[in-house]
C-alpha positions as CSV (number, residue, x, y, z in Angstrom):
1,M,0.1,0.0,-0.2
2,T,2.2,2.7,-1.3
3,H,-0.3,5.4,-1.6
4,L,-1.3,4.8,2.3
5,S,2.5,5.6,3.2
6,D,2.4,8.4,0.4
7,A,-0.5,9.9,1.9
8,L,0.5,9.8,6.0
9,R,3.5,11.1,4.8
10,S,2.0,14.1,3.1
11,V,0.1,15.1,6.6
12,L,2.9,13.5,9.3
13,P,6.4,14.2,9.6
14,S,8.0,11.4,7.0
15,E,10.1,10.4,10.2
16,S,6.9,9.2,11.4
17,V,6.2,6.9,9.0
18,Q,7.9,3.6,8.0
19,D,7.4,0.9,4.9
20,D,11.1,-0.6,5.0
21,A,11.1,-4.3,5.3
22,E,12.8,-4.0,8.5
23,S,10.4,-2.0,10.3
24,L,7.9,-4.1,8.4
25,A,9.0,-7.4,9.7
26,A,9.5,-5.8,13.1
27,F,6.1,-4.9,13.9
28,S,4.4,-7.9,12.1
29,V,1.5,-9.1,14.0
30,Q,1.6,-13.0,14.4
31,A,3.5,-13.2,11.3
32,V,1.2,-11.1,9.5
33,R,3.2,-8.3,8.2
34,P,1.7,-4.7,7.4
35,A,2.0,-2.6,4.6
36,C,3.3,0.2,6.8
37,V,4.1,1.6,10.4
38,V,3.3,5.1,11.6
39,T,4.1,6.6,14.8
40,P,2.0,9.3,15.7
41,G,3.8,12.2,18.5
42,T,0.7,13.9,19.3
43,I,-3.0,13.1,20.2
44,E,-3.7,15.0,17.0
45,E,-1.7,13.3,14.8
46,L,-3.0,9.9,15.9
47,Q,-6.5,11.5,14.9
48,T,-4.9,12.2,11.3
49,V,-3.7,9.1,11.3
50,M,-7.0,7.3,11.9
51,R,-8.8,9.7,9.3
52,V,-6.4,8.4,6.5
53,A,-6.7,5.0,7.4
54,A,-10.7,5.7,7.1
55,E,-10.3,7.2,3.9
56,H,-7.8,4.4,2.5
57,R,-9.9,1.7,4.1
58,A,-6.8,0.2,5.7
59,A,-7.2,-2.4,8.3
60,L,-5.2,-1.5,11.5
61,A,-3.3,-2.8,14.7
62,P,-2.9,-0.8,17.8
63,W,1.0,-1.3,19.0
64,G,1.9,0.0,22.2
65,G,5.2,-1.9,24.0
66,G,4.0,-5.1,21.7
67,T,3.8,-7.0,25.2
68,Q,0.5,-8.7,24.2
69,Q,0.3,-9.1,20.4
70,L,0.1,-13.0,20.9
71,I,-3.1,-13.0,22.8
72,G,-5.7,-14.0,20.7
73,A,-6.1,-14.5,17.0
74,S,-4.0,-13.7,14.0
75,P,-5.4,-10.4,11.8
76,S,-7.3,-11.3,9.3
77,R,-6.0,-8.3,7.8
78,L,-3.3,-6.0,8.3
79,D,-2.1,-2.6,6.4
80,L,-1.6,-0.6,9.1
81,V,0.0,-0.7,12.4
82,V,-0.1,2.3,14.7
83,R,2.8,2.3,17.1
84,T,1.6,4.8,20.2
85,M,4.9,5.0,22.1
86,R,5.6,8.7,21.4
87,L,2.7,9.2,23.2
88,D,4.1,9.1,26.7
89,R,3.7,11.9,28.5
90,V,1.8,13.1,31.8
91,L,-1.1,15.2,31.0
92,A,-2.2,16.2,34.7
93,H,-1.7,15.4,37.9
94,T,-3.1,16.7,41.5
95,P,-1.4,14.9,43.9
96,D,-3.5,16.1,46.7
97,D,-7.0,14.8,45.0
98,L,-5.0,11.6,43.8
99,T,-5.5,11.6,40.5
100,I,-3.6,11.7,37.5
101,S,-4.0,12.0,33.7
102,V,-1.5,10.1,31.2
103,E,-1.0,9.3,27.3
104,A,-1.6,5.9,26.3
105,G,2.2,5.2,25.3
106,M,3.5,6.2,28.9
107,T,4.9,2.3,30.1
108,F,3.8,1.5,33.2
109,G,7.5,1.3,34.5
110,A,8.0,5.2,33.6
111,L,4.5,5.9,35.4
112,R,5.4,4.1,39.0
113,A,8.5,5.6,38.7
114,Y,7.2,9.2,38.6
115,L,4.4,8.3,41.2
116,R,7.3,7.1,43.5
117,Q,8.7,10.6,43.4
118,H,5.4,11.8,44.7
119,G,4.9,9.1,47.3
120,Q,1.9,7.8,45.4
121,M,1.1,4.4,43.4
122,L,-1.4,2.5,40.8
123,A,-1.5,-0.9,42.3
124,L,-1.9,-2.8,38.7
125,D,1.9,-4.9,39.1
126,P,1.3,-6.0,35.1
127,P,4.1,-8.4,33.5
128,L,7.0,-6.5,31.8
129,P,6.3,-3.3,33.2
130,D,9.0,-1.3,31.5
131,R,7.6,-2.3,27.8
132,A,3.9,-2.3,28.8
133,T,1.8,0.6,27.8
134,I,-1.2,2.0,29.7
135,G,-3.3,1.7,26.5
136,G,-2.2,-1.9,25.9
137,L,-2.9,-2.4,29.9
138,I,-6.4,-1.2,29.5
139,A,-7.0,-2.7,25.9
140,T,-6.4,-6.6,27.3
141,A,-7.7,-5.8,30.8
142,T,-4.3,-7.0,32.2
143,D,-4.3,-7.8,36.3
144,G,-1.4,-8.4,38.5
145,P,-1.1,-10.0,42.0
146,R,-2.4,-7.1,43.8
147,R,-5.9,-7.4,42.3
148,L,-6.7,-9.2,45.9
149,G,-6.2,-6.0,47.8
150,Y,-6.4,-3.1,45.2
151,G,-9.0,-4.5,42.2
152,T,-8.3,-4.1,39.0
153,L,-8.2,-1.5,36.2
154,R,-11.8,-1.2,36.4
155,D,-11.7,-0.1,39.7
156,V,-9.2,2.6,39.4
157,L,-9.8,3.8,35.6
158,I,-11.8,7.0,36.2
159,G,-11.8,8.6,32.2
160,V,-10.3,7.9,28.9
161,A,-10.0,9.4,25.7
162,V,-9.9,7.4,22.9
163,V,-9.5,8.0,18.8
164,E,-12.3,6.5,16.8
165,I,-12.1,5.2,13.2
166,G,-12.2,8.1,11.1
167,G,-10.4,10.3,13.5
168,R,-13.0,11.8,15.8
169,L,-11.8,12.0,19.8
170,S,-14.3,10.8,22.2
171,R,-13.9,10.9,26.2
172,G,-15.4,9.0,29.0
173,G,-15.5,9.9,32.3
174,G,-13.5,12.3,33.9
175,M,-10.9,13.7,36.6
176,V,-12.8,12.9,39.5
177,V,-13.2,10.1,41.7
178,K,-16.8,10.2,41.9
179,N,-18.5,10.8,38.6
180,V,-22.1,9.7,38.1
181,S,-23.0,11.8,35.3
182,G,-24.2,9.9,31.4
183,F,-23.0,6.2,30.7
184,D,-19.8,4.8,32.1
185,M,-18.4,4.6,28.4
186,M,-15.0,4.3,29.5
187,K,-15.7,0.5,30.7
188,L,-16.4,-0.4,26.9
189,Y,-12.7,-0.1,26.1
190,L,-11.3,-2.0,28.7
191,G,-10.3,-5.4,27.6
192,S,-12.0,-4.9,24.0
193,F,-8.8,-5.4,22.4
194,G,-8.2,-2.5,20.1
195,T,-11.5,-3.6,18.3
196,L,-13.5,-0.2,19.0
197,A,-11.1,2.6,19.0
198,V,-7.1,3.4,20.1
199,I,-6.7,4.3,23.2
200,A,-5.0,7.9,23.4
201,S,-5.0,8.9,27.4
202,A,-6.1,7.5,30.5
203,N,-7.3,9.0,34.0
204,F,-6.8,7.0,37.3
205,K,-7.3,7.5,40.9
206,L,-4.2,6.6,43.0
207,L,-3.3,5.6,46.3
208,P,-0.2,6.7,48.9
209,L,2.5,4.3,48.6
210,P,1.9,2.0,51.8
211,R,3.9,2.7,55.2
212,A,5.3,-1.0,55.2
213,A,4.9,-3.9,53.4
214,G,5.9,-7.6,54.1
215,T,6.0,-11.2,52.3
216,I,6.0,-14.9,53.1
217,V,6.6,-17.9,51.1
218,C,4.8,-20.9,52.4
219,R,5.8,-23.9,51.0
220,F,3.9,-26.9,51.2
221,A,4.0,-30.9,50.3
222,E,0.8,-31.2,49.0
223,S,-1.4,-28.9,47.0
224,Q,-4.6,-29.8,49.0
225,Q,-2.7,-28.1,52.0
226,A,-2.0,-24.9,50.4
227,F,-5.7,-24.6,49.2
228,A,-6.9,-25.7,52.8
229,A,-4.7,-22.9,54.0
230,L,-6.5,-20.6,51.6
231,D,-10.0,-21.5,52.5
232,E,-9.1,-20.4,56.3
233,L,-7.1,-17.5,55.0
234,D,-10.4,-16.2,53.4
235,G,-12.6,-16.5,56.3
236,T,-11.2,-14.9,58.6
237,Q,-10.3,-11.0,59.4
238,L,-6.8,-11.1,57.8
239,A,-6.3,-8.9,54.5
240,P,-3.6,-9.7,52.0
241,V,-3.2,-7.6,49.3
242,A,-2.1,-10.4,47.1
243,A,-2.1,-14.5,47.6
244,E,-0.7,-16.6,44.5
245,Y,-0.9,-20.1,44.6
246,L,2.5,-21.4,42.7
247,N,3.0,-24.8,41.5
248,R,6.3,-27.0,41.0
249,G,6.8,-25.4,37.7
250,A,6.1,-21.9,38.7
251,L,8.4,-22.2,42.3
252,S,11.2,-23.8,39.7
253,A,10.7,-20.8,37.3
254,L,11.2,-18.1,39.9
255,G,14.6,-20.0,41.4
256,Y,12.5,-21.9,44.1
257,S,12.5,-25.7,45.0
258,G,8.6,-27.7,46.0
259,V,5.9,-29.0,45.3
260,C,3.8,-25.8,45.7
261,A,3.7,-22.5,47.5
262,L,1.9,-19.6,48.5
263,A,2.7,-16.2,48.3
264,L,1.5,-14.0,50.6
265,A,1.5,-10.0,51.5
266,A,0.4,-7.3,53.3
267,E,1.0,-3.8,53.0
268,G,-0.1,-0.9,55.6
269,L,1.3,0.5,59.0
270,P,3.9,-1.4,60.4
271,Q,2.2,-2.9,63.3
272,A,-0.6,-4.1,61.0
273,V,1.8,-5.5,59.0
274,E,3.6,-7.3,61.1
275,R,0.4,-8.6,62.9
276,Q,-0.8,-9.9,59.5
277,M,2.9,-11.7,59.1
278,R,3.0,-13.1,62.3
279,D,-1.0,-14.6,61.7
280,M,-0.4,-15.9,58.6
281,S,2.4,-17.8,59.2
282,A,0.8,-19.3,62.2
283,L,-2.5,-20.2,59.8
284,A,-0.1,-21.9,57.1
285,R,1.4,-24.0,60.0
286,R,-1.8,-25.2,61.1
287,H,-1.9,-26.7,57.7
288,G,1.3,-28.8,57.9
289,V,3.0,-26.3,56.0
290,H,6.4,-27.1,55.0
291,S,8.9,-24.0,55.3
292,V,7.5,-20.0,56.1
293,A,10.1,-17.4,54.8
294,Q,9.6,-13.8,55.1
295,L,11.0,-11.6,52.7
296,N,11.5,-7.8,53.0
297,G,12.9,-4.9,50.5
298,S,14.4,-5.8,47.4
299,E,14.1,-9.4,47.7
300,A,10.6,-9.4,48.2
301,E,10.1,-6.6,45.1
302,A,12.4,-9.3,42.9
303,L,9.5,-12.3,44.1
304,W,6.5,-10.5,42.7
305,A,8.2,-8.9,39.8
306,G,8.8,-12.7,38.9
307,I,5.4,-13.7,39.9
308,A,3.9,-11.2,37.5
309,D,6.2,-11.8,35.0
310,L,5.0,-15.7,35.1
311,S,2.1,-14.7,32.6
312,Q,4.2,-12.6,30.1
313,T,3.3,-13.3,26.4
314,A,6.0,-11.2,24.7
315,V,8.3,-14.1,23.7
316,L,6.6,-17.8,23.6
317,A,8.8,-20.5,22.4
318,P,7.2,-22.7,19.3
319,D,5.8,-25.4,21.4
320,E,4.1,-23.1,24.3
321,A,1.1,-21.5,25.1
322,V,-0.3,-19.4,28.0
323,V,-3.7,-19.3,28.9
324,K,-6.1,-17.2,31.1
325,V,-8.5,-19.1,33.1
326,S,-11.5,-17.1,35.2
327,V,-13.7,-19.3,37.7
328,L,-15.0,-19.0,40.9
329,P,-12.7,-19.4,43.7
330,A,-13.5,-22.5,45.1
331,D,-12.6,-24.1,41.4
332,V,-9.6,-23.2,41.5
333,A,-8.2,-26.4,42.9
334,D,-10.1,-28.5,40.9
335,V,-8.5,-26.5,37.8
336,V,-5.1,-26.9,38.9
337,V,-5.6,-30.9,39.0
338,R,-7.3,-31.1,35.6
339,C,-4.4,-28.9,34.1
340,E,-1.6,-31.0,35.6
341,A,-3.5,-34.1,34.9
342,A,-3.6,-33.1,31.1
343,A,-0.2,-31.8,31.0
344,A,1.3,-34.8,32.0
345,G,-0.7,-37.4,30.0
346,A,0.2,-34.9,26.9
347,G,4.2,-35.3,28.2
348,A,4.3,-31.4,28.8
349,S,5.5,-29.4,31.7
350,V,2.9,-26.5,33.0
351,V,3.7,-23.6,34.9
352,I,0.2,-22.3,37.0
353,D,0.4,-18.9,38.9
354,A,-3.0,-18.7,40.2
355,R,-4.6,-15.5,42.0
356,A,-6.6,-18.3,43.8
357,L,-8.7,-15.9,45.9
358,S,-9.8,-14.0,43.1
359,G,-10.3,-17.1,40.8
360,I,-7.6,-16.3,38.1
361,L,-5.4,-18.4,36.8
362,Y,-2.3,-18.3,34.6
363,L,-1.2,-21.7,33.0
364,R,2.2,-21.6,31.0
365,V,2.4,-25.2,28.9
366,R,5.4,-25.9,27.2
367,S,6.6,-28.9,25.1
368,I,3.0,-29.4,23.6
369,T,1.5,-30.0,20.1
370,S,-1.5,-28.4,18.6
371,A,-3.5,-31.3,18.9
372,S,-2.9,-31.5,22.8
373,L,-3.3,-27.9,23.8
374,S,-7.1,-28.1,21.7
375,S,-7.6,-31.1,23.8
376,M,-6.6,-29.6,27.1
377,L,-8.3,-26.3,26.3
378,A,-11.5,-28.3,25.8
379,D,-11.4,-29.7,29.1
380,L,-10.9,-26.7,31.1
381,P,-13.6,-24.2,32.2
382,G,-13.3,-20.4,32.0
383,V,-10.9,-20.4,29.5
384,Q,-10.7,-16.5,28.8
385,W,-8.2,-16.3,26.3
386,V,-4.7,-18.1,24.8
387,A,-1.8,-16.9,23.5
388,T,0.7,-19.0,21.5
389,T,1.9,-19.4,18.1
390,L,1.1,-22.9,17.8
391,P,-1.5,-23.3,14.7
392,D,-5.0,-24.5,14.5
393,T,-5.8,-23.9,17.8
394,P,-8.3,-22.0,20.0
395,R,-7.5,-18.5,21.1
396,W,-10.6,-17.8,22.9
397,G,-12.7,-19.6,25.5
398,A,-16.7,-20.0,24.9
399,P,-18.3,-17.1,23.9
400,P,-19.7,-14.9,26.9
401,Q,-23.6,-14.4,27.2
402,G,-23.3,-11.0,25.9
403,I,-22.0,-11.9,22.6
404,E,-24.5,-10.6,20.5
405,V,-24.5,-7.0,22.3
406,M,-20.5,-7.1,21.7
407,R,-21.1,-7.5,18.0
408,R,-23.6,-5.0,17.6
409,I,-21.7,-2.8,19.9
410,R,-18.7,-3.3,17.3
411,E,-21.0,-3.0,14.7
412,E,-21.5,0.7,15.9
413,F,-18.0,1.9,16.3
414,D,-16.3,0.1,13.4
415,P,-18.7,-0.9,10.8
416,L,-16.0,-0.8,8.2
417,R,-14.2,-3.6,10.6
418,L,-10.7,-1.8,10.1
419,L,-9.5,-2.3,14.1
420,N,-8.1,-5.4,14.5
421,P,-10.3,-7.2,12.3
422,G,-10.4,-11.3,13.2
423,R,-8.2,-11.0,16.6
424,F,-11.1,-10.7,18.8
425,L,-13.7,-12.8,19.5
426,P,-15.9,-14.6,16.3
427,G,-17.5,-11.7,14.6
428,V,-16.6,-9.2,17.6
């Protein structure tokens, strides 16, 4: 599409547009090569890009840090990749109000470093934070280990600006924590995988950095003991901000040995954190824990960064897949057993990181074939998405109940089907 490149160069700085072979190969989406790559430097330039794309009927894919492009199906068409990396500015920050507005191309790592200077945080903990962008996290509804204590993006996102196909700038929400006027349109873009618009900026409510934090790693000889401890923990007044179940594969990936473990974290006032560490350790001992190790400072930070990265999908081996599963918390133990049995039957290895009290599991399966992966997915409940390069495998779970509404919304926002066509749920 030389005419598309020429049209973009006529309205943008020439260095913003690339159509050389090296750039096109670097920004291929699941081996589908675009005809052009564009990197707008302002939201106004992004609007121009979207207008030109609509005029040329160019199918496009948004690209932030490129860390989650392997999630879902490959595009049915791809003419243009729109990179957001230059949209990386803080637009507004009101420390006293605990709110911030940032452009969508800012990486989470850069935002976290900026907020630390002001004693504040956005408690998301995504994989690969120094590459993952704010827009990409919203588009894929990414979570992190501390969702148990602080919630997900749905709980902290208070406003969004997007550019629709055709170039129109649309806004939802605002810069106030309580905003009850009109429809909650910003939630439409959360987890939409770039099928409704390109996210330009986002507003968040923040929290002060905790005064103290503590982590314990409780290793068990049997998974039943670990889940029994979690069941009791869920019924107490204790309030961990993270409670992760790690199987043998996950422990090995993190540099630990053992059958399984619980990684538990508490944050808050020093005395409260100390009490929670003590009480959670005692609870684990009541359920036959093999060992309890308390981590602090950089050692704890390294552990939680490693746990967050267990679900990364930026780089996958040819025989590897990452699967996100969402079930009731009471069903997590059963899913773990079924997944490990299926992997063993297929001669594969599996790393399991379960946000057990939230019902979210990330399964990293290695040394598996397309047929074995398809068989495993058919037996697993609650499959949300699959990231893999294996051919002829499902990329999404069963369609949700609201699938027809999702299709109608897509038709309203993108009737030409130019935004990430073919990548999301069938027909969406």
